[in-house]
VOGUBA-955425 format. One record per atom (N, C-alpha, C): atom name; x, y, z. Coordinates in pm, 1 decimal, decimal comma. Layout:
<sites>
SITE   a         x         y         z
SITE  CA         X         Y         Z
...
</sites>
This chain:
<sites>
SITE   a         x         y         z
SITE   N   -1728,3   -1290,4   -2148,6
SITE  CA   -1617,8   -1259,4   -2238,4
SITE   C   -1510,8   -1183,3   -2158,8
SITE   N   -1386,9   -1225,7   -2165,4
SITE  CA   -1281,4   -1155,4   -2091,7
SITE   C   -1249,3   -1020,3   -2155,3
SITE   N   -1197,7    -928,0   -2076,5
SITE  CA   -1160,0    -797,3   -2131,2
SITE   C   -1054,0    -814,4   -2239,1
SITE   N   -1062,4    -733,7   -2344,3
SITE  CA    -971,9    -748,1   -2457,8
SITE   C    -873,3    -634,0   -2473,0
SITE   N    -873,9    -539,2   -2385,7
SITE  CA    -781,1    -427,6   -2397,4
SITE   C    -713,2    -402,4   -2263,6
SITE   N    -600,9    -334,4   -2270,1
SITE  CA    -526,4    -302,2   -2149,2
SITE   C    -613,0    -227,4   -2049,0
SITE   N    -684,1    -125,8   -2094,9
SITE  CA    -763,7     -42,7   -2004,3
SITE   C    -870,1    -124,1   -1931,7
SITE   N    -943,7    -206,1   -2003,2
SITE  CA   -1048,8    -283,5   -1936,7
SITE   C    -991,1    -399,3   -1856,4
SITE   N    -885,1    -463,5   -1905,3
SITE  CA    -825,2    -576,2   -1832,5
SITE   C    -763,7    -530,3   -1700,8
SITE   N    -685,8    -422,8   -1703,3
SITE  CA    -624,3    -372,9   -1580,2
SITE   C    -729,6    -326,9   -1479,7
SITE   N    -833,1    -262,0   -1529,3
SITE  CA    -939,3    -216,5   -1439,1
SITE   C   -1010,2    -336,0   -1377,0
SITE   N   -1030,7    -441,9   -1454,0
SITE  CA   -1091,0    -563,4   -1398,8
SITE   C   -1001,2    -625,7   -1292,5
SITE   N    -871,2    -630,4   -1318,2
SITE  CA    -778,1    -686,1   -1219,6
SITE   C    -775,5    -603,9   -1091,6
SITE   N    -772,4    -470,2   -1103,3
SITE  CA    -760,7    -383,4    -985,8
SITE   C    -890,6    -370,7    -907,6
SITE   N   -1005,6    -394,6    -973,3
SITE  CA   -1133,3    -380,8    -903,1
SITE   C   -1200,3    -514,8    -872,3
SITE   N   -1160,8    -620,2    -943,6
SITE  CA   -1228,2    -748,8    -926,6
SITE   C   -1366,5    -749,6    -988,5
SITE   N   -1390,6    -655,6   -1078,4
SITE  CA   -1522,6    -643,7   -1143,3
SITE   C   -1509,9    -659,7   -1294,2
SITE   N   -1619,3    -693,8   -1357,8
SITE  CA   -1620,2    -707,9   -1503,3
SITE   C   -1629,2    -569,7   -1568,9
SITE   N   -1593,2    -560,4   -1697,4
SITE  CA   -1605,9    -431,7   -1767,2
SITE   C   -1748,3    -375,0   -1761,4
SITE   N   -1847,9    -461,6   -1765,2
SITE  CA   -1986,2    -413,2   -1756,6
SITE   C   -2013,1    -347,4   -1622,2
SITE   N   -1943,9    -390,9   -1517,4
SITE  CA   -1963,0    -333,3   -1384,6
SITE   C   -1880,7    -206,9   -1362,8
SITE   N   -1755,4    -204,8   -1410,8
SITE  CA   -1670,8     -87,4   -1385,5
SITE   C   -1679,2      18,5   -1494,0
SITE   N   -1729,3     -14,2   -1610,8
SITE  CA   -1754,0      86,1   -1714,4
SITE   C   -1640,1     114,0   -1811,1
SITE   N   -1522,6      58,2   -1788,4
SITE  CA   -1411,8      77,5   -1881,6
SITE   C   -1418,0     -38,3   -1980,3
SITE   N   -1490,1     -17,5   -2088,2
SITE  CA   -1517,9    -123,8   -2183,3
SITE   C   -1406,2    -146,5   -2284,4
SITE   N   -1316,5     -49,8   -2297,5
SITE  CA   -1209,2     -66,0   -2394,4
SITE   C   -1109,3      47,0   -2387,8
SITE   N   -1016,2      42,0   -2480,9
SITE  CA    -910,3     142,4   -2492,1
SITE   C    -967,4     279,9   -2522,5
SITE   N   -1069,4     283,3   -2608,4
SITE  CA   -1137,3     409,1   -2639,9
SITE   C   -1285,1     395,6   -2606,0
SITE   N   -1342,0     503,0   -2556,2
SITE  CA   -1483,9     505,6   -2522,4
SITE   C   -1546,9     633,9   -2574,2
SITE   N   -1669,7     622,9   -2618,8
SITE  CA   -1749,2     740,3   -2652,1
SITE   C   -1807,4     790,3   -2520,5
SITE   N   -1768,6     910,6   -2481,0
SITE  CA   -1821,7     971,5   -2358,8
SITE   C   -1927,8    1073,1   -2399,4
SITE   N   -2051,2    1027,8   -2401,8
SITE  CA   -2163,7    1107,8   -2449,2
SITE   C   -2172,7    1242,9   -2378,9
SITE   N   -2154,2    1243,1   -2245,0
SITE  CA   -2169,1    1367,2   -2169,1
SITE   C   -2064,2    1472,8   -2203,8
SITE   N   -1953,4    1429,8   -2266,0
SITE  CA   -1848,9    1523,7   -2306,8
SITE   C   -1842,9    1541,8   -2458,2
SITE   N   -1919,6    1460,6   -2530,8
SITE  CA   -1926,0    1471,1   -2676,0
SITE   C   -1795,2    1436,8   -2745,5
SITE   N   -1725,9    1334,8   -2695,4
SITE  CA   -1597,9    1299,3   -2756,4
SITE   C   -1563,1    1153,0   -2735,0
SITE   N   -1469,1    1107,2   -2816,5
SITE  CA   -1413,0     973,8   -2800,9
SITE   C   -1286,2     990,7   -2719,5
SITE   N   -1277,5     918,0   -2608,2
SITE  CA   -1165,5     934,8   -2516,0
SITE   C   -1074,7     812,7   -2513,6
SITE   N    -947,1     839,6   -2498,1
SITE  CA    -846,8     736,9   -2474,1
SITE   C    -852,6     708,4   -2323,9
SITE   N    -887,2     587,0   -2286,0
SITE  CA    -907,2     556,4   -2145,1
SITE   C    -778,3     522,5   -2070,9
SITE   N    -666,7     520,4   -2141,2
SITE  CA    -538,4     505,5   -2071,8
SITE   C    -486,1     642,5   -2032,0
SITE   N    -488,7     736,4   -2125,8
SITE  CA    -435,1     869,9   -2095,8
SITE   C    -539,0     966,0   -2039,7
SITE   N    -666,1     930,5   -2048,8
SITE  CA    -776,4    1019,5   -2010,4
SITE   C    -767,9    1150,5   -2087,8
SITE   N    -755,3    1136,0   -2219,1
SITE  CA    -749,3    1249,9   -2309,2
SITE   C    -835,9    1219,6   -2431,2
SITE   N    -891,7    1323,3   -2494,4
SITE  CA    -964,3    1300,6   -2618,6
SITE   C    -871,9    1236,2   -2722,2
SITE   N    -921,5    1145,3   -2801,2
SITE  CA    -840,1    1074,9   -2900,0
SITE   C    -777,3    1170,3   -3000,8
SITE   N    -837,8    1284,8   -3024,4
SITE  CA    -785,6    1377,2   -3124,7
SITE   C    -673,1    1466,0   -3072,8
SITE   N    -645,5    1462,2   -2941,9
SITE  CA    -540,2    1546,4   -2884,9
SITE   C    -402,9    1487,7   -2913,3
SITE   N    -305,3    1574,3   -2917,1
SITE  CA    -167,8    1531,7   -2940,6
SITE   C    -110,5    1464,8   -2816,6
SITE   N       1,4    1400,5   -2835,1
SITE  CA      71,5    1340,8   -2720,8
SITE   C     101,6    1447,6   -2617,6
SITE   N     115,5    1405,0   -2495,1
SITE  CA     146,3    1499,3   -2388,3
SITE   C      23,2    1562,1   -2326,3
SITE   N     -94,7    1512,3   -2362,4
SITE  CA    -217,5    1569,9   -2307,6
SITE   C    -278,0    1479,5   -2201,2
SITE   N    -195,1    1403,9   -2131,9
SITE  CA    -241,4    1310,5   -2029,2
SITE   C    -327,0    1383,4   -1926,2
SITE   N    -443,6    1327,1   -1900,7
SITE  CA    -532,6    1383,8   -1800,6
SITE   C    -613,2    1503,3   -1846,1
SITE   N    -605,0    1538,5   -1973,8
SITE  CA    -672,7    1659,9   -2019,2
SITE   C    -824,8    1650,6   -2016,0
SITE   N    -881,7    1533,3   -1999,4
SITE  CA   -1027,0    1523,7   -1982,7
SITE   C   -1072,0    1598,4   -1858,0
SITE   N    -981,9    1611,9   -1761,6
SITE  CA   -1017,0    1684,0   -1639,2
SITE   C   -1050,3    1829,9   -1668,7
SITE   N    -995,6    1884,7   -1775,2
SITE  CA   -1027,3    2022,3   -1813,7
SITE   C   -1173,9    2037,1   -1854,1
SITE   N   -1234,7    1925,7   -1896,2
SITE  CA   -1375,8    1926,2   -1935,0
SITE   C   -1465,1    1885,5   -1818,0
SITE   N   -1404,8    1862,0   -1700,5
SITE  CA   -1482,2    1824,2   -1583,1
SITE   C   -1486,7    1675,5   -1555,4
SITE   N   -1410,3    1595,8   -1630,2
SITE  CA   -1406,9    1451,0   -1609,6
SITE   C   -1343,1    1420,7   -1474,7
SITE   N   -1414,1    1343,0   -1392,2
SITE  CA   -1363,7    1304,2   -1260,9
SITE   C   -1356,3    1152,5   -1255,0
SITE   N   -1234,6    1095,8   -1263,7
SITE  CA   -1220,2     950,4   -1268,0
SITE   C   -1288,2     877,8   -1153,2
SITE   N   -1282,9     932,5   -1033,1
SITE  CA   -1343,8     865,0    -919,0
SITE   C   -1495,6     859,9    -930,2
SITE   N   -1555,6     957,4    -995,7
SITE  CA   -1700,4     953,9   -1016,4
SITE   C   -1735,3     864,1   -1134,1
SITE   N   -1646,6     859,1   -1235,4
SITE  CA   -1671,1     773,8   -1350,9
SITE   C   -1665,1     627,1   -1309,5
SITE   N   -1569,8     593,9   -1225,8
SITE  CA   -1554,4     457,9   -1176,6
SITE   C   -1543,1     462,3   -1024,6
SITE   N   -1655,5     469,1    -955,9
SITE  CA   -1653,8     484,9    -810,0
SITE   C   -1636,5     353,0    -733,4
SITE   N   -1543,3     270,0    -779,3
SITE  CA   -1519,3     142,2    -712,9
SITE   C   -1387,3     145,4    -637,0
SITE   N   -1384,3      78,5    -525,7
SITE  CA   -1258,3      66,7    -451,3
SITE   C   -1168,4     -30,8    -525,7
SITE   N   -1041,0       0,9    -527,9
SITE  CA    -946,5     -84,3    -598,7
SITE   C    -870,8    -174,3    -501,7
SITE   N    -797,9    -268,4    -556,8
SITE  CA    -719,3    -362,0    -478,1
SITE   C    -625,0    -288,8    -382,4
SITE   N    -564,0    -181,1    -429,8
SITE  CA    -472,1    -105,0    -345,5
SITE   C    -537,6     -52,0    -219,9
SITE   N    -659,7      -9,1    -228,6
SITE  CA    -732,7      43,1    -113,0
SITE   C    -758,5     -69,7     -12,3
SITE   N    -798,4    -184,6     -62,9
SITE  CA    -823,0    -298,7      25,9
SITE   C    -694,6    -342,3      96,3
SITE   N    -583,6    -346,2      21,8
SITE  CA    -456,8    -386,5      82,0
SITE   C    -406,6    -281,7     181,4
SITE   N    -424,1    -154,7     149,5
SITE  CA    -380,6     -47,2     238,9
SITE   C    -452,2     -55,7     373,8
SITE   N    -576,1    -101,9     373,2
SITE  CA    -651,5    -116,9     498,3
SITE   C    -584,8    -217,2     591,5
SITE   N    -502,2    -305,7     534,2
SITE  CA    -427,6    -403,7     614,1
SITE   C    -279,9    -366,7     623,5
SITE   N    -250,8    -239,5     597,4
SITE  CA    -113,3    -188,5     602,3
SITE   C     -19,2    -258,9     504,9
SITE   N     -70,1    -296,4     389,4
SITE  CA      11,5    -358,6     285,1
SITE   C      29,0    -256,7     173,3
SITE   N     152,7    -219,3     148,1
SITE  CA     181,4    -122,0      42,5
SITE   C     170,0    -188,5     -94,5
SITE   N     124,0    -113,2    -192,3
SITE  CA     115,8    -164,2    -328,8
SITE   C     205,7     -81,5    -418,5
SITE   N     257,2    -146,7    -519,8
SITE  CA     345,1     -82,3    -616,5
SITE   C     304,1    -127,0    -755,7
SITE   N     324,4     -41,4    -851,4
SITE  CA     295,3     -76,3    -989,8
SITE   C     419,2     -47,9   -1073,3
SITE   N     469,3    -149,4   -1138,8
SITE  CA     584,0    -133,3   -1228,1
SITE   C     527,9    -101,7   -1366,0
SITE   N     556,2      18,0   -1415,3
SITE  CA     498,2      61,5   -1542,0
SITE   C     603,9     123,2   -1631,8
SITE   N     579,6     112,6   -1759,0
SITE  CA     665,1     180,3   -1856,3
SITE   C     650,2     330,5   -1835,4
SITE   N     758,6     403,9   -1853,0
SITE  CA     755,0     548,3   -1826,3
SITE   C     649,0     622,2   -1908,2
SITE   N     610,7     569,1   -2022,3
SITE  CA     512,8     638,5   -2107,3
SITE   C     372,0     635,6   -2049,6
SITE   N     344,4     544,1   -1957,3
SITE  CA     211,5     537,7   -1896,1
SITE   C     215,2     549,8   -1744,6
SITE   N     332,9     576,5   -1688,2
SITE  CA     348,5     578,3   -1541,8
SITE   C     252,7     674,5   -1473,3
SITE   N     223,5     785,9   -1532,9
SITE  CA     132,7     883,1   -1470,5
SITE   C      11,0     907,0   -1558,9
SITE   N     -30,2     803,2   -1628,7
SITE  CA    -146,3     815,1   -1716,9
SITE   C    -272,7     831,1   -1633,9
SITE   N    -378,5     874,1   -1698,0
SITE  CA    -506,1     887,8   -1629,1
SITE   C    -553,2     755,8   -1570,3
SITE   N    -537,4     647,3   -1646,5
SITE  CA    -579,8     516,1   -1597,6
SITE   C    -498,6     475,8   -1475,1
SITE   N    -367,2     496,3   -1479,6
SITE  CA    -282,5     462,3   -1364,8
SITE   C    -323,6     540,9   -1241,9
SITE   N    -345,8     668,2   -1258,8
SITE  CA    -386,0     751,6   -1144,7
SITE   C    -521,3     706,6   -1089,4
SITE   N    -613,5     671,2   -1179,1
SITE  CA    -745,7     628,4   -1135,7
SITE   C    -737,9     496,8   -1057,9
SITE   N    -659,1     402,1   -1107,3
SITE  CA    -651,7     272,0   -1042,1
SITE   C    -568,4     274,6    -915,5
SITE   N    -461,2     351,8    -913,4
SITE  CA    -372,6     350,7    -798,1
SITE   C    -418,1     444,9    -686,3
SITE   N    -503,2     541,2    -718,5
SITE  CA    -543,1     640,6    -617,7
SITE   C    -691,2     639,5    -586,6
SITE   N    -765,3     544,4    -637,1
SITE  CA    -910,2     545,0    -617,3
SITE   C    -947,4     481,1    -483,8
SITE   N   -1016,6     558,2    -403,6
SITE  CA   -1064,0     507,1    -274,8
SITE   C   -1209,5     475,1    -286,1
</sites>
């Protein structure tokens, strides 16, 4: 089954892995270890107000440990090929963007 949400589809494209392999199953995920439902684009609890991008990090959430896969950007950088992502300003520095663009 193909990914059905932005978070899982983009992660599949950037990692070349299925949602079952990379762990981003959808837009929202129940993160048992943190006891909350998280927005996987902003990396914030779903109950938080706007502007809380990346606030899961306050609870100890580490995107690179959650998804320890190398992304397309890392593979291309090894061949001296720069990567760019054209994004709407509302998600340009989202948790998902940071995880996919900076994950080694």
